[in-house]
C-alpha positions in Angstrom: -8.3 -1.3 10.2 -10.4 1.7 11.3 -7.5 4.0 10.5 -7.7 3.1 6.8 -9.4 5.5 4.4 -9.5 3.9 0.9 -10.2 5.2 -2.5 -10.2 3.0 -5.6 -10.5 3.2 -9.4 -10.5 0.9 -12.3 -12.1 -2.5 -12.8 -12.0 -4.8 -9.8 -12.5 -8.6 -9.6 -15.8 -7.9 -7.8 -18.5 -5.2 -8.1 -17.9 -1.8 -6.5 -20.7 -2.4 -4.0 -19.1 -5.8 -2.9 -15.7 -4.1 -2.6 -17.1 -1.3 -0.6 -18.8 -3.8 1.7 -15.6 -5.7 2.1 -13.8 -2.5 3.1 -16.5 -1.4 5.6 -16.8 -4.9 7.2 -13.0 -4.7 7.7 -13.4 -1.4 9.5 -12.0 0.8 6.7 -13.7 3.8 5.3 -14.4 4.3 1.6 -13.4 7.6 0.0 -15.1 8.7 -3.1 -12.3 11.2 -3.8 -8.5 11.1 -3.1 -7.6 13.6 -0.5 -4.9 14.1 2.1 -7.0 12.0 4.5 -6.9 9.0 2.1 -4.4 6.4 3.3 -4.6 3.9 0.4 -5.5 3.9 -3.2 -6.5 0.6 -4.7 -5.8 0.4 -8.4 -7.9 -1.9 -10.5 -7.4 -2.6 -14.2 -7.3 0.7 -16.0 -7.2 2.6 -12.7 -3.7 3.9 -13.4 -5.2 6.1 -16.1 -7.5 8.1 -13.8 -7.4 11.4 -12.1 -7.7 9.6 -8.8 -4.5 7.7 -9.5 -2.7 10.9 -10.4 -3.9 12.6 -7.3 -2.8 9.7 -5.1 0.7 9.8 -6.7 0.8 13.6 -6.2 -0.1 13.3 -2.5 2.3 10.3 -1.9 -0.5 8.0 -0.9 0.2 4.2 -0.9 -1.0 2.8 -4.2 -1.7 -0.9 -4.2 -3.1 -3.5 -6.6 -6.3 -5.2 -5.5 -4.7 -8.5 -4.5 -2.1 -6.6 -2.4 -4.8 -4.6 -0.7 -6.8 -7.8 0.1 -3.6 -9.0 1.9 -3.5 -5.8 3.9 -7.1 -6.4 5.0 -6.3 -10.0 6.0 -3.1 -9.1 7.8 -3.0 -9.1 11.6 -2.3 -5.7 13.0 1.3 -6.6 13.8 2.4 -8.0 10.5 1.8 -9.2 6.9 -0.7 -11.8 5.8 0.5 -15.2 4.5 0.1 -15.7 0.8 -2.4 -18.3 -0.3 -1.4 -18.2 -3.9 -0.8 -21.5 -5.7 1.6 -22.8 -8.3 1.6 -25.5 -11.0 -2.0 -25.3 -12.2 -3.6 -24.7 -8.8 -1.6 -27.2 -6.7 -0.8 -25.7 -3.3 2.7 -24.4 -3.0 5.0 -26.3 -0.7 5.1 -24.9 2.8 8.3 -23.2 3.7 9.8 -22.7 7.1 8.0 -19.8 8.7 10.2 -16.7 8.8 9.3 -13.1 9.4 8.9 -11.0 6.2 12.1 -9.0 5.6 10.4 -5.6 6.1 8.1 -6.5 8.9 7.7 -3.7 11.4 9.1 -1.1 9.0 7.0 1.9 7.9 8.6 3.5 4.9 8.1 6.9 3.3 8.9 7.2 -0.4 10.1 10.6 -1.6 11.4 12.1 -4.8 11.8 10.8 -8.3 13.1 7.3 -8.2 14.3 4.8 -10.8 11.1 2.7 -10.6 7.5 3.8 -10.4 6.2 4.5 -6.9 3.5 1.9 -7.3 6.1 -0.8 -8.1 8.2 0.2 -5.0 5.1 0.3 -2.8 4.1 -3.2 -4.0 7.6 -4.5 -3.2 7.5 -3.0 0.3 4.1 -4.4 1.1 5.0 -7.8 -0.4 8.0 -7.7 2.0 5.8 -7.1 5.0 6.4 -3.4 5.3 4.0 -0.5 5.3 4.1 2.7 3.3 3.3 6.1 4.8 2.5 9.2 2.8 4.7 11.5 4.8 7.4 11.5 7.4 5.7 11.2 10.8 6.6 9.6 14.1 5.3 6.3 12.7 7.8 6.4 9.8 10.8 4.2 10.5 12.6 4.6 7.1 12.8 7.0 4.3 13.5 5.9 0.7 14.5 9.1 -1.2 16.1 10.1 -4.5 19.5 11.7 -4.5 17.9 15.1 -4.9 16.9 17.0 -1.8 13.3 16.6 -0.8 11.1 18.0 1.9 10.6 14.5 3.3 14.4 14.1 3.6 14.6 17.4 5.4 11.8 16.3 7.8 13.5 13.0 8.4 16.8 14.7 9.2 15.0 17.0 11.6 13.5 14.1 13.4 16.8 12.3 13.6 
């Protein structure tokens, strides 16, 4: 988790101090501003209306809801965390046969104007066990791009 640099905005389920403590205890660093070095932006209630959110979108930084980011913190380095959510008024959900998440091991770069908001696509990718990267790098295994030409598509084509 030491490679995570996290910025956040909006109202969270815990105090800012407690959230920062949770991050630093997990080995992540806390960013007061969104910059190119920020790896994740955690969006609390109302956080989508902030300049930080706009900057994270502009830079292509992974934007996650608080619950999803907590799963990232709990996840082992090689995969996604198991969900502990419950159904039916708090009764534990029935255990299912253990299978790998469909996107486990994939690192996906999202580029261009897509039919859904980038935050929604990022959530679906992380819920499926994948990771989202801000740009095409050696770590990027897949590119999700619009039909229009993008710099990320050109970089992916150049990498093969």
